[in-house]
N, C-alpha and C positions, 0 to 999 in steps of 0.2 A: 647700452652697456652690456661690455664684454661677456662671456659668461663664466672666465676665469675671473672677475670685477663680480658676480650675483652669487656664484661659490665660494665663500672664503675658507671653511678646514671642513673634515673630519668631524663629525662626535664622537670617541671613540670609551664608550660607559658600560657596564652591566648589562645594562635594560637593552640598549642601542645593540650591542649584541645577542644579546635574543630575541632581539627583532628583527635581528638577520636571518633567520631562519624561514622567515614569515616574508621572506624578500621586499624585508626595508629598511629605507636605510637611512641616516640622519646624517644632518649637514646642518653645520652655523653659514645663515645667506644672509645679504646684502639687508638691511632695512625697511630698503626704498621698492625691496624688489616683491614682484606680487605670483603670483602664484604658478602661472602662465609663462615667464620670463623663468622663474624657475625648472619647470619641466621643460626645457627648452633647455637651458645649458646642461642640465644633466644628461638629454641626450644626447647634445654635441660633444660634451666632455667624455660619457663613460661609451662611447656607442648603446643602452640600452634603447630600450623602450619601457616609455613612465605608462601606469597605467593612473595614481592620484598622489595630488601633493597635498600635505595639509600640515599649517605654519601656524607655529603659538610669538608671541610676541615677547622679553622681558624685562624687565625694568631693573636697571644695576641696583646692586645694597650699595647702604651706605658702608663708605669707610674710617679709620679715625687711626692716625700714628702721632700720639701722643698730643698737643691741641690739636692738628690740625687735619681737619676735615673734607673729604672730600665723598666721592663718587664713580661706583664703576658703573661704565658706558654702559647704554641699552644694546640688546644685540638680539637678531632674528631668529628663529630651529623653525628648520624645514623636514616632516618626515616624511622619505619618495619610495611608494611601495609601485615596484616592477610587475608588467607582465608576467604571466604566469609562459608567455613563450621567450623571455627574454631571457640573453644570458646573466651572470651575475659581478659584480663590482667586485676586482679585484682586490680590490684597497681593503675591505671588510675579513678578509678570509685571515686565519690564521693558518 
């Protein structure tokens, strides 16, 4: 997989923005990506040094519109902690 296929989008929420002070950044990643691939992709795209990667799998919520039932897609979230000597990711700076 290419690095941009692994890292889908940044997740910008109040909680994720509070973690930026601790050098932790949150991304939605590909379901099939493992921690090693996520680490290499973040290092390649943002030119930073990653200390640790934590991942979480989420099940899609059931949804309904009128008589029709469906489900949101399952997705995976990764929290990436940078090393103390690494530069920050400018995408998250406000």
